[in-house]
Every structure is written in C-alpha cells, then in structure tokens.
matplotlib code that plots the C-alpha trace (Angstrom):
import matplotlib.pyplot as plt

x = [14.0, 11.6, 8.6, 6.4, 2.8, -0.9, -1.0, 1.8, 0.0, -0.8, -4.4, -5.8, -9.2, -10.1, -8.1, -9.5, -7.5, -8.2, -6.8, -7.0, -7.3, -9.0, -11.1, -8.3, -4.7, -2.5, -5.2, -7.8, -5.4, -4.3, -7.7, -8.6, -5.4, -6.2, -9.7, -9.0, -6.9, -9.7, -9.3, -12.1, -11.3, -12.4, -12.1, -11.3, -12.5, -13.4, -15.4, -18.8, -19.2, -15.7, -16.1, -19.2, -17.2, -14.2, -16.4, -17.9, -14.5, -13.2, -16.4, -15.9, -12.8, -13.3, -12.9, -14.4, -16.0, -17.2, -15.5, -17.1, -16.5, -15.6, -16.1, -12.6, -11.2, -7.9, -7.7, -10.3, -9.0, -13.0, -13.7, -10.6, -12.0, -15.4, -14.0, -11.9, -15.1, -17.1, -14.7, -14.1, -17.7, -18.0, -14.7, -13.3, -9.7, -7.8, -5.2, -3.6, -3.8, -2.4, -1.8, -1.7, -3.9, -2.0, -1.9, 1.2, 2.6, -0.8, -1.3, -1.1, -4.1, -5.0, -6.8, -9.9, -7.9, -5.5, -2.6, -0.7, -2.6, 0.3, 1.8, -1.8, -3.1, -0.1, 1.3, -0.9, -4.1, -2.4, -0.6, -3.9, -5.8, -3.1, -3.1, -6.9, -6.9, -4.2, -6.4, -8.0, -4.6, -3.3, -6.1, -5.0, -2.4, 0.7, -0.8, 0.8, 0.9, 2.1, 2.8, 3.4, 6.2, 8.1, 11.5, 11.0, 11.6, 15.3, 14.8, 12.9, 13.7, 11.6, 11.1, 10.4, 10.4, 7.5, 5.7, 2.7, 4.6, 3.2, 6.2, 8.0, 7.2, 5.1, 6.7, 4.5, 7.6, 9.3, 6.1, 5.5, 9.0, 8.7, 5.4, 7.0, 10.2, 7.7, 6.0, 9.2, 10.2, 6.6, 6.9, 10.3, 9.3, 6.1, 8.2, 10.4, 7.5, 5.9, 9.2, 9.5, 5.9, 6.5, 3.8, 4.1, 2.8, 5.0, 5.5, 6.8, 6.9, 6.8, 7.0, 5.8, 8.5, 7.3, 3.8, 1.7, -1.4, -3.8, -1.3, 1.4, -1.0, -4.0, -5.0, -3.9, -0.2, 0.4, 0.3, -0.6, 3.1, 3.9, 0.7, 1.6, 5.2, 3.6, 1.6, 4.9, 6.9, 4.7, 4.5, 8.1, 9.7, 6.7, 4.8, 1.3, -0.7, -1.0, 2.7, 3.3, 1.0, 3.1, 5.6, 3.0, 1.0, 4.3, 4.8, 1.3, 1.2, 4.5, 6.1, 9.7, 8.9, 10.6, 10.5, 10.8, 11.4, 11.1, 10.0, 10.1, 10.7, 13.9, 14.7, 16.9, 16.9, 13.8, 11.5, 9.9, 10.0, 9.3, 9.2, 12.5, 14.0, 15.2, 17.2, 16.3, 18.1, 20.2, 17.5, 14.9, 17.2, 17.5, 16.0, 15.9, 14.1, 11.5, 11.0, 10.7, 8.4, 6.0, 6.0, 5.1, 2.4, 0.7, 0.5, -0.8, -3.5, -4.5, -4.1, -1.5, -0.3, -1.3, 0.5]
y = [-15.2, -17.2, -15.6, -15.5, -14.8, -14.8, -18.3, -19.1, -17.8, -20.4, -21.6, -18.8, -20.4, -19.8, -16.7, -13.2, -10.2, -6.4, -4.3, -0.7, 1.3, -1.4, 0.5, 0.8, 0.4, -1.9, -2.5, -3.6, -5.9, -7.3, -7.9, -9.8, -11.9, -12.7, -13.5, -15.6, -18.0, -18.5, -15.4, -13.6, -10.3, -7.1, -4.0, -0.9, 2.0, 5.6, 6.3, 4.4, 4.5, 3.1, 0.7, -0.7, -1.1, -2.6, -5.0, -6.6, -7.0, -9.0, -10.9, -12.0, -13.7, -14.8, -18.7, -19.1, -16.5, -13.5, -10.0, -7.4, -3.7, -1.8, 2.1, 3.5, 7.1, 7.1, 10.9, 11.0, 9.2, 9.1, 7.2, 4.8, 4.2, 3.5, 0.9, -0.9, -1.1, -2.7, -5.0, -6.2, -6.6, -8.9, -11.1, -13.3, -12.7, -11.0, -13.0, -10.1, -6.3, -4.9, -1.1, -0.2, 2.9, 6.2, 9.5, 10.8, 14.3, 16.2, 19.9, 21.1, 19.8, 18.8, 15.8, 15.9, 16.3, 18.9, 16.7, 17.3, 15.1, 12.8, 12.1, 11.8, 9.3, 7.2, 7.0, 8.1, 6.5, 3.3, 3.6, 4.1, 1.4, -1.3, -0.4, -0.5, -4.0, -5.3, -7.5, -9.0, -9.8, -11.4, -13.8, -15.0, -17.8, -16.2, -12.8, -10.4, -6.6, -5.5, -1.9, -0.5, 1.9, 3.4, 3.6, 7.3, 6.5, 7.0, 10.6, 11.0, 12.6, 12.7, 16.3, 15.6, 19.4, 19.9, 16.5, 18.3, 20.8, 23.8, 26.1, 26.9, 26.5, 23.3, 20.6, 17.9, 15.5, 16.1, 15.4, 12.3, 10.8, 11.5, 9.5, 6.6, 6.6, 6.7, 3.5, 1.5, 2.9, 2.0, -1.3, -2.1, -0.6, -2.7, -5.6, -4.9, -4.3, -7.7, -9.5, -8.0, -9.0, -12.5, -12.2, -14.1, -11.2, -10.6, -7.2, -6.6, -4.1, -4.1, -1.6, -1.8, -0.1, 2.3, 1.0, 2.9, 3.7, 6.5, 7.8, 8.7, 10.1, 11.3, 15.0, 15.2, 14.6, 18.0, 20.4, 19.5, 19.2, 16.6, 14.5, 14.7, 13.5, 10.5, 9.5, 9.2, 7.7, 5.1, 2.8, 3.2, 2.8, 1.6, -1.7, -2.6, -2.5, -6.1, -6.5, -3.9, -5.6, -8.7, -7.7, -6.9, -10.2, -12.2, -10.5, -11.2, -14.9, -16.7, -18.8, -17.6, -14.1, -13.0, -10.5, -7.1, -8.2, -5.6, -6.8, -5.1, -5.8, -7.5, -5.5, -2.5, 0.1, -1.9, -0.3, -3.1, -7.2, -10.0, -10.0, -10.1, -9.0, -5.4, -3.1, 0.1, 3.4, 4.1, 6.5, 3.6, 1.5, 4.1, 2.2, 5.4, 7.4, 4.5, 4.5, 8.3, 8.4, 5.8, 7.6, 10.9, 9.1, 7.6, 11.2, 12.8, 10.1, 9.2, 5.6, 3.3, -0.2, -2.6, -6.0]
z = [-11.0, -13.2, -14.8, -11.8, -12.6, -10.8, -11.9, -9.6, -6.4, -4.1, -3.3, -1.3, -0.4, 3.2, 3.5, 3.8, 2.4, 2.5, -0.3, 0.0, -3.2, -5.0, -7.5, -10.1, -11.0, -8.8, -6.1, -8.7, -10.5, -6.9, -6.0, -9.2, -8.9, -5.2, -6.0, -8.9, -6.4, -4.0, -1.5, 0.1, -1.1, 0.8, -1.5, 0.1, -2.1, -1.6, -4.7, -4.8, -8.6, -9.4, -6.7, -8.2, -11.7, -10.0, -8.0, -11.2, -12.6, -9.4, -9.4, -13.0, -12.0, -8.5, -8.1, -4.6, -2.2, -3.8, -3.3, -1.3, -1.1, 2.0, 2.1, 2.9, 2.5, 3.8, 3.8, 6.7, 9.9, 11.0, 8.1, 8.6, 12.1, 10.6, 8.2, 10.6, 13.1, 10.1, 9.2, 12.8, 13.2, 10.2, 10.4, 13.0, 11.6, 8.5, 6.9, 4.8, 4.8, 1.6, 2.1, -1.6, -2.0, -2.7, -4.3, -6.3, -6.8, -6.4, -5.8, -2.2, -0.5, 3.1, 4.8, 6.5, 9.8, 8.3, 7.3, 4.0, 1.8, 0.4, 3.9, 5.3, 2.8, 1.7, 5.4, 8.2, 6.8, 6.4, 9.8, 11.4, 9.6, 10.3, 14.0, 14.2, 12.4, 14.3, 16.7, 13.7, 12.1, 15.2, 15.3, 11.9, 11.4, 10.1, 9.1, 6.7, 6.2, 2.7, 2.2, -1.2, -1.5, -4.6, -6.1, -5.3, -1.8, -2.5, -2.8, 0.3, 3.6, 6.5, 7.7, 11.3, 12.1, 9.4, 8.7, 7.4, 5.2, 6.9, 6.2, 3.2, -0.4, -1.3, -3.4, -4.8, -5.4, -2.1, -0.2, -2.3, -1.8, 1.9, 2.2, 0.2, 2.6, 5.4, 4.0, 4.1, 7.6, 9.0, 7.5, 9.1, 12.5, 12.4, 12.0, 14.7, 17.2, 16.1, 16.8, 20.0, 21.0, 19.8, 17.1, 13.9, 12.0, 8.8, 7.7, 4.2, 1.6, -2.3, -5.2, -8.9, -10.6, -13.3, -13.7, -16.2, -14.0, -13.4, -10.9, -13.6, -16.1, -14.2, -14.0, -10.4, -11.2, -12.4, -15.4, -19.0, -20.1, -17.4, -18.4, -22.1, -21.0, -19.1, -22.0, -24.0, -21.3, -19.9, -23.0, -23.7, -20.1, -18.0, -17.6, -17.4, -13.9, -14.1, -14.1, -11.6, -9.2, -9.2, -6.6, -3.9, -4.8, -4.3, -1.1, 0.0, -0.9, -1.4, 1.5, 0.9, 1.9, 5.0, 7.6, 6.4, 2.8, 0.0, -3.4, -6.7, -10.5, -11.5, -14.6, -15.3, -12.4, -11.1, -13.4, -15.0, -14.8, -12.7, -8.9, -6.9, -3.5, -3.8, -1.8, -0.2, 0.5, 3.7, 4.8, 4.6, 6.9, 9.7, 12.8, 14.9, 12.3, 11.8, 15.7, 15.7, 12.9, 14.2, 17.7, 15.8, 13.9, 16.9, 18.3, 15.0, 14.4, 18.0, 17.3, 19.2, 18.5, 21.1, 21.3]

ax = plt.figure().add_subplot(projection="3d")
ax.plot(x, y, z, "-o")
ax.set_aspect("equal")
plt.show()
C-alpha cells in the first residue's frame, strides 16, 4: 500500500483512547500520533518517573485535549481493577483501547497474583482490563480494541495443561511466543463474542515487525551476548519505534479496518515497512483454542465478559 503515515490518521477530535505501556517505545509513539491528531489520550503507565517524561513528550505534540497519565501495572490484577475503576469514574465512554504494553523474553518471574510474568502481563492483564472497560467501550460509537501481537506468535503454542509454566524447565522464548499467540486468539474470540451479542465493537490486532525498541535491547531480555547481538541487528534489520507503531495506529483509526483484522508491516517477512493486512498462523485461527483460552482466562483472573 501507499506510504501511510501519522499524518494520514483521520481527525480524532472528540475521541478518547487509552494506550497501555505508553511511557516508551510503541506505546509512546502511538500516544504521540493519536494526540497530534486531536484525540484525548490516556497513557497507561507503570513507572511514574518514566510516565512524567513521556507525558511531556505527548503534551508537546497534542493538537487538542491534553493527554493524561493513568497508573497501570498489568502484572497486578488489583491494579488493573483500580485503573478501570478510575477510568470509569472519569469517562462517559471510551472509543479505543490499545492493548500495547508487554514484556519480552524476560527471566523467570511471576506477577503479583502468581502468574508467569509474560503470560500474566501480555495476555491476562489485558484480558482483564478489556473486560472491566467493556461497559465504557460499549457506550462509544463504533468502539475498537486493538491488541498488539508479534510475528513470534507463529512459534507459539498454548500449553493448556500448564499455562503458568509451573512444571518443566522455563523457556523465556516459549513463554513469550505463547503470550503473543494468546493475544491473537483473544482478539479473535472477542470479535466473535461481540458479533454474537450484536455489538458494534471492532476487535483487531497489529504487530510492529522488527521494531528496535527497549524490548529488544533492554537488560531484561537476556544475557549480555544477546543484548550486544540486538545492538548490531536492530539497525540492520529493524525499524524505528515510530515506524513500528504505524500498524497499530492504522488499526485504531482507519475506516477500512474490518472485524478481526491483523495489521503489520508490508516489507520482507513483515519485518519492516508500511501498514498492510497480514496473515496469521493456523494455531492463531483455531476457534476452539480461542474459546478455551478465554474461558480459562476468565477463571484465572476472576473477570468475566458481560454483554
């Protein structure tokens, strides 16, 4: 497709959009792009110091309503509930929820409630947040939920007998790809449930390709050899976080986005480039697995979807 950029985002004045993980990387660039086109942007952030710096950056480009920081730690379901309650107390409706935040290939850790950190943050935290904000979303005209996945989902498998990786040797990459596959299955099941309920909610997904962000080169991603490798490969094969954010911005704003769409870069192996519709693995198209995952997620989080 043509070289679609932030300047091509339709006027977002009057729309309210919550972006998770908005203190850096894809989330920050998405917040900047949306605010520059007039949206009221709520920046879901875990770290107050980073959030303050990011808020100034988004304020500098906002063309209408000033952005706001909303404290949010997706690795703590109590905090997710508190965030949803705060947002519900301040808004009449929510037009777009961008489920962007995530962790990648980190050492073995657990969330506040004891879930494996990558599955708990990337999937369960967003699953619960979306459910808790569903009433606000349904009060909007043509609301959207955009969930950010990864090309890594193709290597993923959902280990239903051990979702929290409580047995066997921990693998930071297997758990990461499981969480990214879970993102796509969740998005598809959310769209099916919305359609069955007669809702006009649009559930879509996006991925950034190989985006050179703090996820690929940060200290949490592994040993020093991996981090030095990322420093070499990022500029050679990756693209900037501004380019990486384009598919999720397209998915959040453009009128030709359809139900259960998946958007990513148009370049070689979807590693870099301009936004286009992309495919997904057979595992990501498994309707029964999506239903089973969402049922299990409701039990794990104690949060249910009420239509």
